C-alpha positions in Angstrom: -9.6 3.4 -14.2 -7.1 1.0 -15.7 -7.1 2.9 -19.1 -6.6 6.6 -17.8 -3.6 5.3 -15.4 -2.1 3.6 -18.1 -2.1 6.4 -20.1 0.3 7.8 -17.1 3.8 6.4 -18.3 5.9 9.6 -18.7 5.2 10.8 -15.5 8.4 13.1 -15.4 7.7 14.9 -18.2 4.5 15.9 -16.5 6.4 16.7 -13.5 7.5 19.5 -14.9 5.1 20.9 -17.5 1.8 20.6 -15.7 2.6 22.3 -12.4 1.7 25.5 -14.1 -1.3 24.5 -16.5 -3.6 23.3 -13.5 -4.5 24.0 -10.1 -2.0 21.2 -8.9 -1.3 20.1 -5.2 1.1 21.8 -2.9 3.7 18.9 -3.2 2.8 18.7 -7.2 5.4 16.6 -8.9 3.2 13.8 -10.1 2.5 10.8 -8.3 6.0 11.4 -6.2 4.8 14.9 -5.1 1.6 13.8 -3.9 2.4 11.8 -1.2 2.3 13.8 1.8 3.1 11.3 4.3 6.8 10.8 3.5 7.4 14.3 5.2 4.3 14.3 7.1 5.1 11.0 9.3 9.0 11.9 9.5 9.9 9.4 7.1 12.2 11.7 5.0 14.0 12.6 8.6 14.0 9.0 9.2 15.9 8.4 6.0 18.6 10.4 7.1 19.9 6.8 9.3 18.0 3.8 6.6 16.1 3.5 4.1 15.1 -0.4 5.0 18.8 -1.9 3.5 18.8 -5.5 4.8 15.3 -6.2 4.7 12.5 -8.3 3.2 8.8 -7.2 2.8 6.3 -10.5 2.0 3.1 -8.8 0.2 0.7 -11.5 0.4 -2.1 -10.1 -1.9 -3.4 -10.3 -5.5 0.2 -10.1 -7.0 2.8 -7.5 -8.1 4.2 -6.0 -11.1 7.7 -6.2 -10.4 8.2 -4.7 -13.8 6.5 -1.2 -13.2 9.3 1.7 -13.5 8.4 2.5 -9.8 9.5 -1.3 -8.4 12.1 -2.0 -10.6 14.5 -3.8 -8.9 12.4 -4.1 -5.5 11.0 -7.5 -5.8 13.3 -10.3 -5.8 11.3 -13.5 -5.5 7.8 -14.6 -5.5 5.1 -17.7 -5.8 1.2 -17.7 -6.4 -0.4 -20.2 -4.2 -3.8 -19.4 -6.5 -3.5 -21.7 -8.5 -4.3 -18.9 -11.6 -0.5 -17.1 -11.4 2.6 -18.0 -13.2 4.4 -18.8 -10.2 6.3 -15.8 -10.1 3.7 -13.9 -8.0 2.9 -11.4 -10.6 -1.1 -10.1 -11.4 -3.5 -13.0 -11.0 -6.3 -11.8 -13.0 -9.7 -11.3 -10.4 -11.6 -8.1 -9.8 -9.0 -6.5 -8.1 -6.2 -7.3 -9.8 -3.9 -3.8 -9.5 -4.4 -4.5 -5.1 -1.3 -5.9 -5.0 1.4 -3.8 -7.0 -0.7 -0.4 -5.3 0.1 -2.1 -1.7 3.4 -2.8 -2.8 4.5 0.5 -4.1 3.7 2.3 -1.4 6.1 -0.2 1.1 9.2 -0.5 -1.1 9.1 1.5 -4.3 11.6 2.6 -5.9 10.4 6.1 -7.5 11.0 6.5 -11.3 14.3 7.7 -13.1 12.8 11.4 -15.3 12.6 10.5 -19.0 14.1 12.9 -21.2 12.5 16.8 -21.0 10.1 18.1 -23.3 12.0 20.9 -24.9 10.4 23.8 -26.7 12.1 23.5 -29.6 10.6 20.3 -30.0 7.3 21.8 -30.5 9.0 24.5 -33.0 10.0 21.8 -35.4 5.9 21.2 -36.1 4.2 23.7 -39.2 1.4 25.9 -37.7 -0.7 23.5 -38.9 0.8 20.8 -37.0 0.5 22.7 -33.9 -2.8 23.9 -34.5 -3.4 20.1 -35.1 -2.2 19.0 -32.1 -3.3 21.6 -29.9 -7.0 21.2 -30.9 -6.3 17.4 -29.6 -5.0 18.7 -26.9 -8.2 20.7 -25.8 -10.2 17.7 -26.7 -8.1 15.5 -24.2 -9.1 18.2 -21.5 -12.5 18.0 -22.4 -12.6 14.0 -22.0 -10.6 14.3 -18.8 -12.8 17.2 -17.2 -15.9 17.0 -19.0 -17.7 20.1 -21.1 -16.7 22.6 -17.5 -13.2 21.8 -18.3 -12.2 25.2 -18.4 -13.2 26.3 -15.1 -10.3 24.0 -14.2 -7.5 25.3 -15.8 -5.8 28.6 -16.2 -6.6 29.9 -19.4 -4.2 32.5 -19.3 -1.4 30.0 -18.8 -3.1 28.2 -21.4 -3.2 31.1 -23.9 0.7 31.5 -23.2 1.2 28.0 -23.9 -0.3 28.6 -27.3 1.3 31.5 -28.3 4.7 30.4 -27.1 4.7 26.9 -27.4 6.1 26.5 -24.2 5.3 26.0 -20.9 5.9 29.1 -18.6 8.4 28.4 -16.7 10.5 25.3 -19.0 13.3 27.5 -20.4 13.3 29.1 -16.6 14.3 26.0 -15.2 16.4 24.4 -18.6 18.2 27.7 -18.2 19.7 27.3 -14.5 22.6 25.4 -14.9 23.2 26.0 -11.0 20.1 23.4 -10.2 20.4 20.9 -12.8 21.5 17.6 -11.1 21.2 14.6 -13.0 18.2 12.3 -12.1 19.9 9.1 -12.4 22.5 9.9 -9.6 19.9 10.8 -7.1 19.1 7.8 -4.3 15.5 6.9 -4.7 14.2 8.8 -2.5 14.8 11.7 -3.7 14.3 11.3 -7.2 11.0 13.2 -8.5 9.1 10.8 -10.6 7.1 7.9 -9.3 6.0 6.6 -6.3 8.4 6.2 -3.4 8.3 3.8 -0.8 8.6 4.2 2.8 11.7 1.6 2.4 13.0 2.2 -1.3 15.8 0.2 0.1 14.1 -2.9 0.9 13.5 -5.9 -0.7 9.4 -7.6 -1.8 8.8 -11.0 -2.4 4.8 -11.7 -3.9 3.2 -14.0 -3.2 0.0 -13.7 -5.1 -3.9 -14.8 -4.0 -7.0 -15.1 -5.6 -9.7 -13.8 -3.3 -12.9 -14.6 -4.3 -15.3 -17.2 -4.0 -15.2 -19.8 -5.3 -11.7 -19.2 -6.7 -12.2 -20.4 -10.6 -8.0 -21.4 -10.2 -8.0 -24.0 -7.3 -8.2 -23.4 -3.7 -10.1 -21.5 -1.2 -8.8 -18.3 0.6 -8.7 -20.4 3.8 -5.6 -22.7 2.1 -4.5 -20.0 0.3 -3.6 -17.8 3.0 -2.2 -20.4 5.0 0.3 -21.3 2.3 1.0 -17.8 1.9 2.2 -17.0 5.1 3.8 -20.2 5.3 5.9 -19.4 2.3 6.9 -16.3 2.9 8.6 -17.5 6.0 10.5 -20.0 4.6 11.7 -17.7 2.0 13.0 -15.3 4.4 10.8 -12.3 5.0 11.5 -10.3 7.9 8.4 -8.5 7.4 4.6 -10.0 6.1 2.4 -7.6 4.7 -1.3 -8.2 4.7 -3.8 -5.9 3.4 -6.5 -8.0 3.5 -9.1 -8.7 5.9 -12.3 -10.9 6.1 -15.1 -8.8 8.1 -15.3 -11.3 10.9 -13.4 -11.6 14.1 -12.9 -14.9 13.9 -10.0 -17.2 11.9 -9.5 -20.8 10.5 -7.7 -22.9 13.1 -5.7 -23.8 9.6 -3.9 -20.9 10.7 -2.9 -21.4 13.7 0.2 -23.3 12.2 1.1 -20.8 9.8 0.8 -17.9 12.2 2.5 -19.5 14.5 5.4 -20.6 12.3 5.7 -17.0 11.6 5.8 -15.8 15.1 8.1 -18.5 16.1 10.3 -17.6 13.1 10.6 -13.7 15.0 8.5 -12.3 11.3 6.2 -9.3 12.1 2.8 -10.0 10.8 1.1 -7.0 9.8 -2.6 -6.6 8.8 -5.3 -3.7 7.6 -8.2 -3.2 10.0 -10.8 -2.8 7.2 -12.9 -0.7 5.7 -16.2 0.7 6.9 -17.3 0.8 3.0 -17.3 -2.7 2.7 -19.4 -3.0 5.8 -16.2 -4.3 7.7 -17.4 -1.8 11.2 -15.2 -4.1 13.1 -11.7 -5.1 12.6 -11.7 -8.9 11.4 -9.3 -11.7 10.6 -6.1 -11.8 10.0 -5.9 -8.5 11.9 -7.6 -9.6 14.8 -4.9 -12.8 15.3 -2.5 -12.0 18.4 0.7 -10.8 17.7 -0.2 -9.3 14.6 0.3 -5.8 14.0 -3.4 -3.9 13.2 -3.5 -0.8 11.3 -6.6 1.4 10.8 -6.5 4.7 8.2 -6.6 8.2 9.2 -7.2 11.1 6.7 -4.8 14.0 5.6 -5.5 16.0 8.6 -5.0 12.7 10.7 -9.0 12.3 11.5 -10.2 8.6 11.6 -11.2 7.6 7.9 -14.9 7.1 8.0 -15.0 5.1 4.5 -11.6 3.6 5.3 -10.8 2.2 8.9 -12.8 -0.1 10.9 -12.5 0.0 14.9 -11.8 -2.6 17.4 -9.7 -3.6 20.0 -7.5 -5.1 17.8 -5.9 -1.2 16.6 -2.6 -1.0 17.2 -1.5 2.0 15.3 -2.9 4.5 12.6 -1.7 5.7 9.2 -2.3 7.8 5.9 -5.4 5.9 4.5 -6.6 9.1 2.2 -5.8 10.3 -0.2 -3.3 7.8 -1.4 -1.5 6.9 -5.0 0.0 4.2 -5.7 1.5 2.1 -8.7 -0.8 0.3 -11.5 0.4 -2.8 -13.5 1.8 -2.2 -16.7 3.4 1.0 -15.8 0.6 3.7 -14.6 -0.5 5.2 -11.2 -3.5 5.8 -9.4 -5.2 7.5 -6.7 -6.9 5.0 -4.2 -8.3 5.1 -0.2 -8.4 2.4 2.7 -6.6 0.6 4.9 -4.8 -1.8 2.7 -3.0 1.6 1.7 -2.0 2.3 5.8 -0.6 -0.5 6.3 2.4 -1.1 3.6 3.1 2.6 4.9 3.8 0.6 8.5 5.0 -1.8 6.8 7.7 -0.2 5.0 8.7 2.1 8.5 9.0 -1.2 10.2 11.5 -2.5 8.0 13.5 1.2 8.6 13.4 0.3 11.8 14.6 -3.5 11.4 17.4 -2.1 9.5 18.5 0.8 12.2 18.3 -1.9 15.2 19.0 -5.0 13.6 19.5 -6.2 16.9 15.9 -6.2 17.9 13.0 -9.0 17.6 9.8 -8.5 15.7 8.1 -7.6 19.1 10.8 -4.9 19.8 10.2 -3.4 16.4 6.6 -3.4 17.3 6.9 -2.2 21.0 9.1 1.2 18.8 6.3 1.7 16.8 3.5 1.9 19.0 5.4 3.6 22.0 6.4 6.5 19.7 3.5 6.8 17.7 1.5 10.3 17.9 -1.1 10.6 20.7 -4.9 10.0 19.0 -8.1 9.7 20.3 -8.6 9.1 23.6 -6.0 8.2 26.4 -4.8 4.8 26.5 -6.2 2.5 23.8 -8.1 4.0 21.9 -10.5 1.8 19.4 -10.1 3.7 16.7 -6.8 5.0 16.6 -5.1 2.1 18.6 -1.7 3.8 20.4 -2.0 6.7 17.7 -0.4 7.9 14.7 2.4 6.9 13.2 5.7 8.5 13.4 8.2 7.1 11.3 11.4 9.0 13.0 10.5 8.7 16.8 10.5 5.2 15.7 13.6 5.1 14.1 15.7 7.2 16.4 14.1 8.4 19.2 14.0 6.4 22.7 11.2 4.4 23.9 10.1 2.5 27.3 11.5 -0.4 28.3 10.3 -3.3 26.5 8.2 -6.0 28.2 7.4 -8.9 26.8 4.1 -9.3 29.0 3.1 -6.1 27.2 2.1 -7.5 24.1 -0.1 -10.8 23.4 1.0 -13.6 21.4 -0.4 -16.4 19.1 1.5 -19.1 21.4 -0.7 -18.0 24.6 -3.8 -18.2 22.9 -4.1 -21.0 21.6 -3.0 -22.7 24.9 -5.8 -21.1 26.3 -8.8 -20.9 23.3 -7.6 -24.2 21.9 -8.3 -27.8 23.3 -7.1 -30.7 21.9 -9.0 -33.8 21.0 -7.2 -36.0 23.4 -8.3 -32.5 25.9 -12.0 -33.0 24.8 -12.2 -36.9 25.0 -10.5 -37.1 28.3 -13.5 -34.5 29.6 -15.8 -35.8 28.0 -17.2 -38.7 30.1 -17.6 -38.7 33.9 -16.9 -41.4 36.2 -19.7 -44.1 37.3 -18.9 -43.4 41.3 -18.5 -39.5 40.8 -20.8 -38.1 42.3 -21.8 -35.3 39.6 -25.0 -35.3 37.6 -24.4 -35.0 34.0 -25.9 -31.6 32.1 -28.1 -31.4 29.4 -27.4 -33.2 26.1 -25.5 -31.4 23.9 -22.6 -30.2 21.6 -19.4 -28.5 23.5 -19.2 -24.5 22.0 -18.0 -24.5 18.5 -14.7 -23.6 17.8 -13.4 -20.6 16.2 -15.0 -21.0 12.4 -13.6 -19.8 9.3 -14.0 -16.3 8.3 -16.5 -16.5 5.4 -15.1 -15.8 2.0 -15.5 -12.7 0.4 -14.6 -10.8 -3.0 -11.5 -9.0 -3.5 -13.3 -6.0 -2.3 -14.2 -7.1 0.7 -11.1 -9.0 1.5 -8.7 -6.3 0.0 -11.0 -3.5 1.5 -12.4 -1.4 -1.9 -10.0 0.3 -3.5 -11.1 3.9 -4.6 -9.2 4.7 -7.8 -9.7 7.9 -9.0 -8.4 10.6 -11.6 -9.1 13.7 -9.2 -5.5 14.1 -7.9 -3.6 12.5 -10.7 -5.3 14.0 -14.0 -2.8 16.7 -14.5 0.0 13.7 -14.9 -2.9 11.7 -17.3 -3.0 15.1 -19.5 0.6 16.3 -20.1 1.5 12.4 -20.6 -1.5 12.3 -23.4 -0.1 15.7 -24.9 3.6 14.2 -25.4 2.6 10.7 -26.5 0.3 12.8 -28.8 3.5 14.3 -30.0 5.8 11.8 -30.0 3.5 10.0 -32.3 3.1 12.9 -35.2 6.9 13.0 -35.2 7.2 9.2 -35.4 4.9 9.8 -38.5 6.6 12.3 -40.2 
């Protein structure tokens, strides 16, 4: 996975060249073109109003590679609470090291500037023998990617034309059309045709790196890490906290109460993944079950609830795209993936757009706009799979909404008042006065308070990130070609 994904750094080249060679998706400009949700969810329309400027999203995850071309300039601060990082919030080695970078790119990716286009005369500089060697290597790359049946995936006529002319069909025409020539560096981030663009490409990111494995080889367990991470994010200026992690159990440790209350009292919106059925999480688990947290389910491109990538339950608030997704990998690559882990930063980015467009709103009022403008899906009312419906970003940013009523939304503060008992309360209720006309019941311990969720592996916590190369194979193969050519020219 990583080996292939990291060979995709020259994505601009492949976006221009590969579309004619392979049976590319309709959106076909590399990773940027595969982001169907930007159009389908009203995000590009919302960009006409705002791109999330002035809003800070904290990504509590496995760490974010802020040097990735699609995230350059996005990450403005970070820390590590796992004991295994360098303190900057960068990726911490664990089972799912890539997860945090994938998540961050969907929330606030900047896209990627196009590198210099590969022109036909580059191939013309090769001798016939050099060209044959290069082309043989290129065909070998195709077979490595697709296997022995690779010819079934390739338009043979286009491939023959490429060999005969040393030029991809359509490239020369594009180069000759000066009227449409645009300097990529002059384009705002959302319009750049390469890389991954987040829902809020002008928002800033904070990264808090965790290790979601038990035991944590570097230090504190998951329970302590999450409490510390939430508190740090609030204290360091987060407006939104993205938590694409889930425990698989509904209860949460009492030690989290203070941290999540800290977020609630400081008007910080916490957004969490519902969890993935493929990981055995059929019901929503903490932290998504904590009152006040905005919980995100996942749907496919047809807006059907994901059978692999979305848990269900009364905690579900809203649904967003969870498959097929594309995101950034550490060290400059891209990959396909699935899961509510990806749907969550899409909603977090949408929340950032709403906040930027309506700075007077509280976090609960931002949540209100997102939920009341969602496109209807599932059963009437609050559906256990879709919640209030499927995210509609343009409507959330610019549409009219019903009047906000705080009583319609649960808060952690109210929940604690009902469900948590102080030690003094327990002591006061423990003894029955001798003169009271009351008989003691059977001996036994009082009902246990909710216990800490079972700490699981990174896949269980973050959801099974399904990383693949199917959607990005065309990106890979032409990057290999470009790198091969450059290496030969340097040798000469």
